[in-house]
DRENPALUM-393252 format. One record per residue (C-alpha): chain; x, y, z; residue number from 1. Coordinates in Angstrom, 2 decimals. Layout:
REM residues N
<pt c="A" X="X" Y="Y" Z="Z" k="NUM"/>
...
END
This chain:
REM residues 325
<pt c="A" X="-29.31" Y="-122.33" Z="32.02" k="1"/>
<pt c="A" X="-28.95" Y="-125.94" Z="32.82" k="2"/>
<pt c="A" X="-32.54" Y="-126.19" Z="29.94" k="3"/>
<pt c="A" X="-30.21" Y="-124.77" Z="27.31" k="4"/>
<pt c="A" X="-27.61" Y="-127.32" Z="28.64" k="5"/>
<pt c="A" X="-29.18" Y="-129.84" Z="28.37" k="6"/>
<pt c="A" X="-31.16" Y="-128.53" Z="24.70" k="7"/>
<pt c="A" X="-27.02" Y="-128.10" Z="22.83" k="8"/>
<pt c="A" X="-26.54" Y="-131.58" Z="24.50" k="9"/>
<pt c="A" X="-29.05" Y="-133.64" Z="22.50" k="10"/>
<pt c="A" X="-28.41" Y="-131.66" Z="19.72" k="11"/>
<pt c="A" X="-25.13" Y="-132.70" Z="19.02" k="12"/>
<pt c="A" X="-25.76" Y="-136.58" Z="20.68" k="13"/>
<pt c="A" X="-24.80" Y="-138.88" Z="18.36" k="14"/>
<pt c="A" X="-23.74" Y="-136.00" Z="15.47" k="15"/>
<pt c="A" X="-19.44" Y="-135.11" Z="14.66" k="16"/>
<pt c="A" X="-18.82" Y="-131.50" Z="13.96" k="17"/>
<pt c="A" X="-15.33" Y="-130.23" Z="11.85" k="18"/>
<pt c="A" X="-16.57" Y="-127.24" Z="13.58" k="19"/>
<pt c="A" X="-16.11" Y="-126.05" Z="16.03" k="20"/>
<pt c="A" X="-14.79" Y="-129.17" Z="18.34" k="21"/>
<pt c="A" X="-17.92" Y="-130.24" Z="20.65" k="22"/>
<pt c="A" X="-15.54" Y="-133.17" Z="22.54" k="23"/>
<pt c="A" X="-16.91" Y="-131.91" Z="25.95" k="24"/>
<pt c="A" X="-19.11" Y="-130.07" Z="28.85" k="25"/>
<pt c="A" X="-17.14" Y="-127.24" Z="28.13" k="26"/>
<pt c="A" X="-17.05" Y="-127.51" Z="24.97" k="27"/>
<pt c="A" X="-21.30" Y="-127.04" Z="25.19" k="28"/>
<pt c="A" X="-21.42" Y="-123.81" Z="27.78" k="29"/>
<pt c="A" X="-18.79" Y="-122.51" Z="25.64" k="30"/>
<pt c="A" X="-21.13" Y="-122.67" Z="22.60" k="31"/>
<pt c="A" X="-23.88" Y="-122.15" Z="25.28" k="32"/>
<pt c="A" X="-22.03" Y="-118.47" Z="27.15" k="33"/>
<pt c="A" X="-21.63" Y="-117.76" Z="23.44" k="34"/>
<pt c="A" X="-25.69" Y="-118.69" Z="22.56" k="35"/>
<pt c="A" X="-26.82" Y="-116.00" Z="25.55" k="36"/>
<pt c="A" X="-24.32" Y="-113.73" Z="24.04" k="37"/>
<pt c="A" X="-26.09" Y="-113.73" Z="21.10" k="38"/>
<pt c="A" X="-29.74" Y="-112.82" Z="22.55" k="39"/>
<pt c="A" X="-28.45" Y="-110.40" Z="25.33" k="40"/>
<pt c="A" X="-27.24" Y="-108.33" Z="22.86" k="41"/>
<pt c="A" X="-29.15" Y="-108.45" Z="19.37" k="42"/>
<pt c="A" X="-32.72" Y="-109.35" Z="20.91" k="43"/>
<pt c="A" X="-33.68" Y="-105.33" Z="20.05" k="44"/>
<pt c="A" X="-32.41" Y="-105.01" Z="17.01" k="45"/>
<pt c="A" X="-34.42" Y="-107.63" Z="15.78" k="46"/>
<pt c="A" X="-37.64" Y="-106.21" Z="15.04" k="47"/>
<pt c="A" X="-41.43" Y="-106.49" Z="12.97" k="48"/>
<pt c="A" X="-42.19" Y="-105.38" Z="9.86" k="49"/>
<pt c="A" X="-45.58" Y="-104.62" Z="9.01" k="50"/>
<pt c="A" X="-46.27" Y="-102.70" Z="5.67" k="51"/>
<pt c="A" X="-48.31" Y="-99.79" Z="6.07" k="52"/>
<pt c="A" X="-50.38" Y="-99.95" Z="3.54" k="53"/>
<pt c="A" X="-50.97" Y="-104.04" Z="2.67" k="54"/>
<pt c="A" X="-51.27" Y="-105.14" Z="7.02" k="55"/>
<pt c="A" X="-48.69" Y="-107.55" Z="5.85" k="56"/>
<pt c="A" X="-45.65" Y="-109.02" Z="8.30" k="57"/>
<pt c="A" X="-42.15" Y="-109.98" Z="9.12" k="58"/>
<pt c="A" X="-39.76" Y="-109.90" Z="10.14" k="59"/>
<pt c="A" X="-36.10" Y="-107.96" Z="10.36" k="60"/>
<pt c="A" X="-32.51" Y="-106.42" Z="11.39" k="61"/>
<pt c="A" X="-30.99" Y="-103.23" Z="12.18" k="62"/>
<pt c="A" X="-27.27" Y="-102.85" Z="11.12" k="63"/>
<pt c="A" X="-26.54" Y="-99.59" Z="12.09" k="64"/>
<pt c="A" X="-27.06" Y="-96.67" Z="13.71" k="65"/>
<pt c="A" X="-28.85" Y="-94.57" Z="11.34" k="66"/>
<pt c="A" X="-30.95" Y="-97.65" Z="11.51" k="67"/>
<pt c="A" X="-30.83" Y="-99.47" Z="8.30" k="68"/>
<pt c="A" X="-32.38" Y="-102.53" Z="8.79" k="69"/>
<pt c="A" X="-32.04" Y="-105.58" Z="6.33" k="70"/>
<pt c="A" X="-34.92" Y="-107.51" Z="5.65" k="71"/>
<pt c="A" X="-36.60" Y="-110.45" Z="2.46" k="72"/>
<pt c="A" X="-37.60" Y="-108.43" Z="-0.03" k="73"/>
<pt c="A" X="-40.71" Y="-110.30" Z="-0.63" k="74"/>
<pt c="A" X="-41.58" Y="-108.54" Z="3.24" k="75"/>
<pt c="A" X="-41.66" Y="-105.15" Z="2.11" k="76"/>
<pt c="A" X="-42.69" Y="-106.06" Z="-1.76" k="77"/>
<pt c="A" X="-45.71" Y="-103.66" Z="-2.72" k="78"/>
<pt c="A" X="-45.39" Y="-101.61" Z="0.53" k="79"/>
<pt c="A" X="-42.77" Y="-97.78" Z="0.97" k="80"/>
<pt c="A" X="-43.85" Y="-97.29" Z="4.16" k="81"/>
<pt c="A" X="-43.13" Y="-100.17" Z="7.07" k="82"/>
<pt c="A" X="-44.04" Y="-100.39" Z="10.38" k="83"/>
<pt c="A" X="-40.96" Y="-100.92" Z="12.61" k="84"/>
<pt c="A" X="-42.26" Y="-102.64" Z="16.24" k="85"/>
<pt c="A" X="-39.54" Y="-103.40" Z="18.43" k="86"/>
<pt c="A" X="-39.22" Y="-106.00" Z="20.92" k="87"/>
<pt c="A" X="-40.23" Y="-103.30" Z="23.59" k="88"/>
<pt c="A" X="-43.46" Y="-102.92" Z="21.61" k="89"/>
<pt c="A" X="-42.43" Y="-99.06" Z="20.89" k="90"/>
<pt c="A" X="-42.79" Y="-98.08" Z="17.35" k="91"/>
<pt c="A" X="-41.20" Y="-96.24" Z="14.61" k="92"/>
<pt c="A" X="-41.57" Y="-95.38" Z="10.99" k="93"/>
<pt c="A" X="-39.32" Y="-97.05" Z="7.96" k="94"/>
<pt c="A" X="-39.11" Y="-96.06" Z="4.58" k="95"/>
<pt c="A" X="-38.89" Y="-99.02" Z="1.99" k="96"/>
<pt c="A" X="-35.37" Y="-98.02" Z="0.25" k="97"/>
<pt c="A" X="-34.19" Y="-101.10" Z="-2.36" k="98"/>
<pt c="A" X="-34.80" Y="-104.52" Z="-3.30" k="99"/>
<pt c="A" X="-32.95" Y="-107.39" Z="-5.44" k="100"/>
<pt c="A" X="-35.76" Y="-110.01" Z="-5.70" k="101"/>
<pt c="A" X="-33.59" Y="-112.66" Z="-7.46" k="102"/>
<pt c="A" X="-31.45" Y="-112.75" Z="-4.10" k="103"/>
<pt c="A" X="-34.67" Y="-112.28" Z="-1.96" k="104"/>
<pt c="A" X="-32.88" Y="-109.28" Z="-0.39" k="105"/>
<pt c="A" X="-34.08" Y="-105.59" Z="0.49" k="106"/>
<pt c="A" X="-33.63" Y="-102.84" Z="2.59" k="107"/>
<pt c="A" X="-35.00" Y="-100.29" Z="4.50" k="108"/>
<pt c="A" X="-34.70" Y="-96.94" Z="6.67" k="109"/>
<pt c="A" X="-35.84" Y="-95.57" Z="10.29" k="110"/>
<pt c="A" X="-37.10" Y="-92.55" Z="10.03" k="111"/>
<pt c="A" X="-35.87" Y="-90.30" Z="12.79" k="112"/>
<pt c="A" X="-32.89" Y="-89.97" Z="14.77" k="113"/>
<pt c="A" X="-30.66" Y="-92.42" Z="16.52" k="114"/>
<pt c="A" X="-28.54" Y="-94.11" Z="16.95" k="115"/>
<pt c="A" X="-30.66" Y="-97.14" Z="17.13" k="116"/>
<pt c="A" X="-30.07" Y="-100.44" Z="18.06" k="117"/>
<pt c="A" X="-27.32" Y="-102.40" Z="16.25" k="118"/>
<pt c="A" X="-25.85" Y="-105.76" Z="14.71" k="119"/>
<pt c="A" X="-22.75" Y="-106.38" Z="12.43" k="120"/>
<pt c="A" X="-23.30" Y="-107.79" Z="9.39" k="121"/>
<pt c="A" X="-20.46" Y="-110.71" Z="8.95" k="122"/>
<pt c="A" X="-19.42" Y="-112.51" Z="5.98" k="123"/>
<pt c="A" X="-21.96" Y="-115.62" Z="5.17" k="124"/>
<pt c="A" X="-19.16" Y="-116.87" Z="1.93" k="125"/>
<pt c="A" X="-16.80" Y="-118.12" Z="4.88" k="126"/>
<pt c="A" X="-19.55" Y="-120.62" Z="6.53" k="127"/>
<pt c="A" X="-19.07" Y="-123.93" Z="6.35" k="128"/>
<pt c="A" X="-21.41" Y="-127.20" Z="6.89" k="129"/>
<pt c="A" X="-22.04" Y="-127.85" Z="9.93" k="130"/>
<pt c="A" X="-21.59" Y="-123.91" Z="12.07" k="131"/>
<pt c="A" X="-23.28" Y="-123.22" Z="14.01" k="132"/>
<pt c="A" X="-26.43" Y="-120.41" Z="13.97" k="133"/>
<pt c="A" X="-28.83" Y="-118.37" Z="16.22" k="134"/>
<pt c="A" X="-32.28" Y="-117.66" Z="13.74" k="135"/>
<pt c="A" X="-34.53" Y="-114.38" Z="15.31" k="136"/>
<pt c="A" X="-37.14" Y="-113.71" Z="14.53" k="137"/>
<pt c="A" X="-41.05" Y="-112.72" Z="15.03" k="138"/>
<pt c="A" X="-42.99" Y="-115.37" Z="14.20" k="139"/>
<pt c="A" X="-46.27" Y="-114.95" Z="13.66" k="140"/>
<pt c="A" X="-46.02" Y="-111.56" Z="13.70" k="141"/>
<pt c="A" X="-44.66" Y="-108.86" Z="16.95" k="142"/>
<pt c="A" X="-46.88" Y="-110.73" Z="20.26" k="143"/>
<pt c="A" X="-46.33" Y="-108.84" Z="23.63" k="144"/>
<pt c="A" X="-46.14" Y="-111.21" Z="25.26" k="145"/>
<pt c="A" X="-43.24" Y="-112.94" Z="24.91" k="146"/>
<pt c="A" X="-39.65" Y="-111.12" Z="22.93" k="147"/>
<pt c="A" X="-38.20" Y="-113.08" Z="19.48" k="148"/>
<pt c="A" X="-38.60" Y="-116.11" Z="19.79" k="149"/>
<pt c="A" X="-34.71" Y="-117.82" Z="19.27" k="150"/>
<pt c="A" X="-33.36" Y="-121.07" Z="17.39" k="151"/>
<pt c="A" X="-29.84" Y="-122.63" Z="17.43" k="152"/>
<pt c="A" X="-28.83" Y="-124.96" Z="14.72" k="153"/>
<pt c="A" X="-26.61" Y="-125.90" Z="12.74" k="154"/>
<pt c="A" X="-25.21" Y="-125.36" Z="8.13" k="155"/>
<pt c="A" X="-27.22" Y="-128.02" Z="6.54" k="156"/>
<pt c="A" X="-25.82" Y="-127.33" Z="2.74" k="157"/>
<pt c="A" X="-24.35" Y="-123.72" Z="0.76" k="158"/>
<pt c="A" X="-26.83" Y="-122.65" Z="-2.72" k="159"/>
<pt c="A" X="-26.58" Y="-120.78" Z="-5.66" k="160"/>
<pt c="A" X="-27.13" Y="-116.85" Z="-5.28" k="161"/>
<pt c="A" X="-25.17" Y="-117.03" Z="-1.67" k="162"/>
<pt c="A" X="-28.27" Y="-119.11" Z="-0.33" k="163"/>
<pt c="A" X="-27.83" Y="-120.93" Z="3.05" k="164"/>
<pt c="A" X="-29.60" Y="-123.45" Z="4.94" k="165"/>
<pt c="A" X="-30.35" Y="-124.37" Z="8.09" k="166"/>
<pt c="A" X="-31.86" Y="-126.95" Z="10.17" k="167"/>
<pt c="A" X="-33.44" Y="-123.59" Z="12.72" k="168"/>
<pt c="A" X="-37.30" Y="-123.66" Z="12.81" k="169"/>
<pt c="A" X="-39.17" Y="-121.45" Z="11.25" k="170"/>
<pt c="A" X="-42.66" Y="-120.31" Z="10.64" k="171"/>
<pt c="A" X="-44.38" Y="-117.75" Z="9.46" k="172"/>
<pt c="A" X="-44.03" Y="-113.72" Z="10.95" k="173"/>
<pt c="A" X="-40.06" Y="-114.43" Z="10.89" k="174"/>
<pt c="A" X="-38.55" Y="-114.19" Z="6.79" k="175"/>
<pt c="A" X="-36.75" Y="-111.17" Z="7.01" k="176"/>
<pt c="A" X="-35.21" Y="-111.91" Z="10.27" k="177"/>
<pt c="A" X="-31.40" Y="-112.01" Z="10.57" k="178"/>
<pt c="A" X="-29.94" Y="-115.70" Z="11.07" k="179"/>
<pt c="A" X="-26.28" Y="-115.12" Z="12.76" k="180"/>
<pt c="A" X="-23.57" Y="-116.58" Z="13.88" k="181"/>
<pt c="A" X="-21.62" Y="-117.61" Z="16.95" k="182"/>
<pt c="A" X="-20.53" Y="-113.61" Z="17.92" k="183"/>
<pt c="A" X="-23.20" Y="-111.88" Z="17.34" k="184"/>
<pt c="A" X="-22.93" Y="-110.71" Z="13.13" k="185"/>
<pt c="A" X="-25.23" Y="-111.31" Z="10.96" k="186"/>
<pt c="A" X="-24.67" Y="-113.57" Z="8.83" k="187"/>
<pt c="A" X="-28.01" Y="-114.31" Z="7.35" k="188"/>
<pt c="A" X="-31.81" Y="-112.86" Z="6.53" k="189"/>
<pt c="A" X="-34.31" Y="-116.04" Z="6.42" k="190"/>
<pt c="A" X="-36.55" Y="-116.54" Z="2.85" k="191"/>
<pt c="A" X="-38.26" Y="-119.41" Z="2.31" k="192"/>
<pt c="A" X="-39.68" Y="-121.76" Z="4.70" k="193"/>
<pt c="A" X="-39.92" Y="-125.70" Z="3.87" k="194"/>
<pt c="A" X="-43.45" Y="-127.10" Z="4.65" k="195"/>
<pt c="A" X="-41.77" Y="-128.89" Z="7.24" k="196"/>
<pt c="A" X="-40.10" Y="-125.42" Z="9.46" k="197"/>
<pt c="A" X="-36.90" Y="-127.02" Z="9.73" k="198"/>
<pt c="A" X="-35.09" Y="-126.77" Z="7.14" k="199"/>
<pt c="A" X="-35.51" Y="-123.30" Z="5.90" k="200"/>
<pt c="A" X="-33.21" Y="-121.27" Z="3.28" k="201"/>
<pt c="A" X="-31.14" Y="-117.91" Z="4.42" k="202"/>
<pt c="A" X="-29.92" Y="-114.99" Z="1.61" k="203"/>
<pt c="A" X="-26.86" Y="-114.65" Z="2.40" k="204"/>
<pt c="A" X="-25.27" Y="-111.37" Z="3.78" k="205"/>
<pt c="A" X="-22.91" Y="-112.09" Z="0.85" k="206"/>
<pt c="A" X="-25.48" Y="-111.48" Z="-1.53" k="207"/>
<pt c="A" X="-27.02" Y="-108.29" Z="0.48" k="208"/>
<pt c="A" X="-23.13" Y="-106.93" Z="-0.21" k="209"/>
<pt c="A" X="-22.65" Y="-107.57" Z="-3.55" k="210"/>
<pt c="A" X="-25.54" Y="-105.26" Z="-4.74" k="211"/>
<pt c="A" X="-26.11" Y="-102.65" Z="-1.73" k="212"/>
<pt c="A" X="-25.09" Y="-99.31" Z="-2.97" k="213"/>
<pt c="A" X="-27.96" Y="-99.94" Z="-5.58" k="214"/>
<pt c="A" X="-30.23" Y="-101.28" Z="-3.20" k="215"/>
<pt c="A" X="-29.27" Y="-98.32" Z="-0.91" k="216"/>
<pt c="A" X="-30.36" Y="-96.07" Z="-3.88" k="217"/>
<pt c="A" X="-33.52" Y="-97.27" Z="-3.58" k="218"/>
<pt c="A" X="-33.28" Y="-100.46" Z="-6.90" k="219"/>
<pt c="A" X="-35.45" Y="-102.55" Z="-7.06" k="220"/>
<pt c="A" X="-35.22" Y="-105.22" Z="-9.56" k="221"/>
<pt c="A" X="-34.49" Y="-109.47" Z="-10.71" k="222"/>
<pt c="A" X="-37.98" Y="-112.11" Z="-9.35" k="223"/>
<pt c="A" X="-38.29" Y="-113.89" Z="-6.19" k="224"/>
<pt c="A" X="-37.89" Y="-118.12" Z="-7.32" k="225"/>
<pt c="A" X="-35.54" Y="-116.93" Z="-9.28" k="226"/>
<pt c="A" X="-34.10" Y="-116.62" Z="-13.46" k="227"/>
<pt c="A" X="-35.26" Y="-119.34" Z="-15.30" k="228"/>
<pt c="A" X="-38.36" Y="-118.03" Z="-17.19" k="229"/>
<pt c="A" X="-37.97" Y="-113.95" Z="-16.04" k="230"/>
<pt c="A" X="-38.15" Y="-113.14" Z="-19.73" k="231"/>
<pt c="A" X="-36.64" Y="-109.16" Z="-17.48" k="232"/>
<pt c="A" X="-33.24" Y="-110.80" Z="-16.62" k="233"/>
<pt c="A" X="-30.12" Y="-109.35" Z="-18.36" k="234"/>
<pt c="A" X="-28.01" Y="-110.96" Z="-20.43" k="235"/>
<pt c="A" X="-24.68" Y="-111.18" Z="-22.55" k="236"/>
<pt c="A" X="-26.17" Y="-113.51" Z="-25.57" k="237"/>
<pt c="A" X="-24.40" Y="-115.79" Z="-25.54" k="238"/>
<pt c="A" X="-24.12" Y="-119.84" Z="-25.79" k="239"/>
<pt c="A" X="-21.19" Y="-120.91" Z="-23.94" k="240"/>
<pt c="A" X="-19.33" Y="-124.51" Z="-22.69" k="241"/>
<pt c="A" X="-17.46" Y="-124.91" Z="-20.58" k="242"/>
<pt c="A" X="-13.35" Y="-125.56" Z="-21.93" k="243"/>
<pt c="A" X="-9.85" Y="-124.99" Z="-20.23" k="244"/>
<pt c="A" X="-9.33" Y="-122.12" Z="-18.41" k="245"/>
<pt c="A" X="-12.84" Y="-120.64" Z="-18.82" k="246"/>
<pt c="A" X="-16.11" Y="-120.45" Z="-21.31" k="247"/>
<pt c="A" X="-15.03" Y="-121.22" Z="-24.75" k="248"/>
<pt c="A" X="-18.13" Y="-119.10" Z="-26.88" k="249"/>
<pt c="A" X="-19.62" Y="-121.88" Z="-28.59" k="250"/>
<pt c="A" X="-22.47" Y="-119.38" Z="-30.64" k="251"/>
<pt c="A" X="-22.22" Y="-115.57" Z="-30.85" k="252"/>
<pt c="A" X="-25.28" Y="-114.32" Z="-33.05" k="253"/>
<pt c="A" X="-25.11" Y="-111.19" Z="-34.37" k="254"/>
<pt c="A" X="-28.23" Y="-108.74" Z="-32.70" k="255"/>
<pt c="A" X="-26.49" Y="-109.53" Z="-29.78" k="256"/>
<pt c="A" X="-24.74" Y="-107.65" Z="-27.08" k="257"/>
<pt c="A" X="-21.95" Y="-109.57" Z="-26.84" k="258"/>
<pt c="A" X="-21.98" Y="-109.52" Z="-30.49" k="259"/>
<pt c="A" X="-22.12" Y="-105.87" Z="-30.55" k="260"/>
<pt c="A" X="-18.82" Y="-105.58" Z="-28.12" k="261"/>
<pt c="A" X="-16.80" Y="-107.17" Z="-30.47" k="262"/>
<pt c="A" X="-17.31" Y="-110.70" Z="-28.97" k="263"/>
<pt c="A" X="-17.78" Y="-114.13" Z="-31.70" k="264"/>
<pt c="A" X="-17.81" Y="-117.41" Z="-32.23" k="265"/>
<pt c="A" X="-14.77" Y="-119.33" Z="-30.89" k="266"/>
<pt c="A" X="-13.87" Y="-116.68" Z="-28.02" k="267"/>
<pt c="A" X="-13.10" Y="-118.50" Z="-24.95" k="268"/>
<pt c="A" X="-14.42" Y="-116.30" Z="-21.77" k="269"/>
<pt c="A" X="-12.07" Y="-115.62" Z="-18.42" k="270"/>
<pt c="A" X="-13.74" Y="-113.23" Z="-16.68" k="271"/>
<pt c="A" X="-17.56" Y="-111.82" Z="-16.32" k="272"/>
<pt c="A" X="-17.34" Y="-108.15" Z="-14.66" k="273"/>
<pt c="A" X="-14.22" Y="-109.01" Z="-12.12" k="274"/>
<pt c="A" X="-15.26" Y="-112.62" Z="-11.69" k="275"/>
<pt c="A" X="-13.18" Y="-115.55" Z="-13.07" k="276"/>
<pt c="A" X="-16.05" Y="-117.33" Z="-15.15" k="277"/>
<pt c="A" X="-15.33" Y="-121.32" Z="-16.13" k="278"/>
<pt c="A" X="-18.57" Y="-123.19" Z="-14.87" k="279"/>
<pt c="A" X="-22.47" Y="-121.91" Z="-16.33" k="280"/>
<pt c="A" X="-23.86" Y="-121.75" Z="-13.02" k="281"/>
<pt c="A" X="-21.92" Y="-119.74" Z="-11.63" k="282"/>
<pt c="A" X="-23.88" Y="-117.10" Z="-14.39" k="283"/>
<pt c="A" X="-26.61" Y="-116.20" Z="-11.77" k="284"/>
<pt c="A" X="-25.24" Y="-115.13" Z="-8.83" k="285"/>
<pt c="A" X="-23.26" Y="-112.67" Z="-11.33" k="286"/>
<pt c="A" X="-26.11" Y="-111.61" Z="-13.03" k="287"/>
<pt c="A" X="-28.21" Y="-111.65" Z="-10.44" k="288"/>
<pt c="A" X="-26.61" Y="-107.61" Z="-8.65" k="289"/>
<pt c="A" X="-27.32" Y="-106.20" Z="-12.20" k="290"/>
<pt c="A" X="-29.84" Y="-104.86" Z="-14.53" k="291"/>
<pt c="A" X="-30.85" Y="-104.58" Z="-18.18" k="292"/>
<pt c="A" X="-29.17" Y="-101.47" Z="-19.36" k="293"/>
<pt c="A" X="-26.30" Y="-101.36" Z="-17.06" k="294"/>
<pt c="A" X="-22.57" Y="-102.51" Z="-18.88" k="295"/>
<pt c="A" X="-20.39" Y="-104.91" Z="-17.61" k="296"/>
<pt c="A" X="-16.54" Y="-105.38" Z="-18.79" k="297"/>
<pt c="A" X="-15.46" Y="-108.93" Z="-20.34" k="298"/>
<pt c="A" X="-12.80" Y="-110.51" Z="-20.30" k="299"/>
<pt c="A" X="-11.71" Y="-112.70" Z="-23.25" k="300"/>
<pt c="A" X="-8.97" Y="-114.46" Z="-25.61" k="301"/>
<pt c="A" X="-9.10" Y="-115.02" Z="-29.40" k="302"/>
<pt c="A" X="-5.33" Y="-115.88" Z="-30.64" k="303"/>
<pt c="A" X="-3.93" Y="-116.30" Z="-27.19" k="304"/>
<pt c="A" X="-3.92" Y="-112.63" Z="-27.17" k="305"/>
<pt c="A" X="-5.99" Y="-110.82" Z="-23.88" k="306"/>
<pt c="A" X="-8.68" Y="-108.20" Z="-25.01" k="307"/>
<pt c="A" X="-11.11" Y="-106.31" Z="-22.79" k="308"/>
<pt c="A" X="-14.80" Y="-105.86" Z="-24.41" k="309"/>
<pt c="A" X="-17.85" Y="-103.88" Z="-22.10" k="310"/>
<pt c="A" X="-20.29" Y="-104.82" Z="-23.32" k="311"/>
<pt c="A" X="-24.01" Y="-103.66" Z="-22.80" k="312"/>
<pt c="A" X="-26.96" Y="-106.07" Z="-20.61" k="313"/>
<pt c="A" X="-30.28" Y="-106.02" Z="-22.63" k="314"/>
<pt c="A" X="-33.12" Y="-108.38" Z="-21.85" k="315"/>
<pt c="A" X="-33.11" Y="-111.40" Z="-22.23" k="316"/>
<pt c="A" X="-36.83" Y="-110.37" Z="-23.85" k="317"/>
<pt c="A" X="-35.48" Y="-108.60" Z="-27.12" k="318"/>
<pt c="A" X="-32.88" Y="-111.30" Z="-28.29" k="319"/>
<pt c="A" X="-35.33" Y="-113.97" Z="-27.30" k="320"/>
<pt c="A" X="-35.91" Y="-113.62" Z="-31.14" k="321"/>
<pt c="A" X="-32.64" Y="-113.82" Z="-32.17" k="322"/>
<pt c="A" X="-32.40" Y="-117.04" Z="-30.59" k="323"/>
<pt c="A" X="-35.27" Y="-118.91" Z="-32.13" k="324"/>
<pt c="A" X="-34.29" Y="-117.95" Z="-35.67" k="325"/>
END
């Protein structure tokens, strides 16, 4: 363990973090013990996933004794079944469930009797820049000569759609693998690996939770890489601008789903799908978990009176011509 202590000391040299405080050798040893515990208790549930029909491989993590696996949507894309390879070389099959491609989030279910080794799911929304994390996975696919390599790092940034950026080094094959906090809870799933492999993005588990039941039910929706030009993405059909207390409807054209629900130009929108709204950027986070055809409640104020409207979301492509006139 001296080697790990040396690595930690080098990583902290000249760097100060708000959380947790690292001010002495004792602090380093405490973190060393936490990392060691994560490795000892979470290695067995960090699995390699191989598509049975495509042959592509990635990683995943088991998060229940019944065998529920979290992974990245791009790992299971196009597959109905995955071969699961455990660190000890044993294998099992897993059925691919649903995927939210907007968040690069997906689920699979192990086939067979449990109980399976698993890790507790944490909460990525509580992460702060500077928090220490542990990344695991199967880079380059399953390798019988080694256990899943361990990468130690810190949170560098938090972005839209609950994505988290860390400086944990990752390479191909790690995608879909788990990011743990120092308590051994899954807080992210490896998503986009940067060209330099040193600053990488992870799908935060809080994003998984917002569409958990839909993925369990086998639903698939969204688009990898964002919604910018995705004409299948669900929309309200409103032009909104920031305003005091919410967002003002700049325009609600006839033929849009919002207009059909009774929302009009000049209304103040304060809540969408039970989420307070004051920033246009938050709309991407809300609609990442919905599909066209689903209904969402929208709270507006008109003439200083609160009203609740139910809007049936529609595809951007279906109402695109309305806003091209």
